[in-house]
C-alpha positions as CSV (number, residue, x, y, z in Angstrom):
1,M,29.1,52.3,-18.8
2,K,28.8,49.6,-16.1
3,V,31.1,46.6,-16.3
4,V,30.4,43.5,-14.1
5,Y,32.9,40.6,-14.0
6,A,32.8,37.2,-12.4
7,R,35.2,34.2,-12.5
8,E,34.0,30.9,-11.1
9,G,35.6,27.5,-10.7
10,G,39.1,26.3,-10.2
11,L,40.6,23.3,-8.4
12,F,38.9,24.5,-5.2
13,P,35.8,26.2,-6.5
14,Q,35.7,29.9,-5.8
15,V,34.0,33.0,-7.0
16,A,35.8,36.3,-7.7
17,E,33.5,39.2,-8.7
18,T,33.9,42.9,-9.3
19,E,31.9,45.8,-10.7
20,A,33.3,48.9,-12.3
21,T,32.5,51.8,-14.6
22,T,34.5,52.7,-17.6
23,A,35.9,55.6,-15.8
24,D,37.7,53.1,-13.5
25,L,39.4,51.5,-16.6
26,P,42.5,52.6,-18.4
27,I,41.9,54.4,-21.7
28,D,42.8,51.3,-23.8
29,L,40.3,49.1,-21.9
30,Q,37.6,51.8,-22.1
31,K,37.9,51.6,-25.9
32,L,37.8,47.8,-25.7
33,A,34.7,47.8,-23.5
34,A,33.0,50.2,-25.9
35,A,33.9,47.9,-28.8
36,V,32.6,44.9,-27.1
37,L,29.3,46.6,-26.2
38,A,28.9,47.9,-29.8
39,E,29.5,44.5,-31.4
40,P,29.3,41.7,-28.7
41,G,29.0,39.0,-31.4
42,S,32.5,39.7,-32.5
43,Y,33.7,38.6,-29.1
44,T,31.6,35.5,-28.5
45,S,33.4,32.2,-27.8
46,R,33.8,30.0,-30.9
47,S,34.0,26.8,-28.9
48,A,33.8,25.6,-25.4
49,N,35.3,22.6,-23.7
50,S,32.5,20.7,-21.9
51,N,35.1,18.4,-20.4
52,L,37.1,21.2,-18.8
53,R,37.9,20.3,-15.2
54,D,39.3,22.5,-12.6
55,G,39.2,25.4,-15.0
56,Y,37.5,28.8,-14.8
57,Q,34.4,30.2,-16.3
58,Y,34.3,34.0,-16.9
59,R,31.2,36.1,-17.1
60,L,31.3,39.6,-18.4
61,T,28.4,42.0,-18.5
62,L,28.6,45.5,-20.1
63,Q,25.7,47.9,-19.9
64,E,25.1,51.4,-21.0
65,G,21.5,52.7,-20.9
66,S,19.3,50.1,-22.5
67,K,22.2,48.4,-24.4
68,R,23.5,45.3,-22.7
69,A,26.0,42.6,-23.6
70,N,26.4,39.3,-21.6
71,L,29.4,37.2,-22.5
72,T,30.5,33.8,-21.0
73,F,33.8,32.1,-21.6
74,D,35.9,29.3,-20.1
75,D,39.7,28.9,-20.1
76,S,39.8,27.3,-23.5
77,S,37.4,29.8,-25.2
78,L,38.5,33.1,-23.8
79,P,39.2,35.3,-26.9
80,A,42.7,36.9,-26.9
81,A,41.1,40.3,-27.6
82,I,39.1,40.2,-24.3
83,Q,42.0,38.9,-22.2
84,P,43.4,42.4,-21.2
85,L,40.0,43.4,-19.9
86,V,39.5,40.1,-18.0
87,H,43.0,40.3,-16.5
88,F,42.4,43.9,-15.3
89,L,39.1,43.1,-13.8
90,Q,40.4,39.9,-12.1
91,Q,43.1,42.0,-10.4
92,R,40.3,44.3,-9.1
93,T,38.7,41.3,-7.3
94,G,41.7,41.0,-5.0
95,K,41.9,37.2,-5.6
96,P,44.6,35.3,-7.5
């Protein structure tokens, strides 16, 4: 499975991106990525803050064969269940 991650925004707008395969992820995050791809609706944001300033927006794309899930969150709508995957991928970007 291919995983593409991007974080945009911040006080001084910047973009941090990385791409990985599930083989690059720890076992627990491999399982999480598979669960997200299987049922992306379970991980969609429930609400977004349109007034969020200086915050980040996160984009996560998971693809395996013809199956694809595209998810977008901001700081206030990032589900707790997704945070470990987002934190791992953010570290891979090499940006704080």
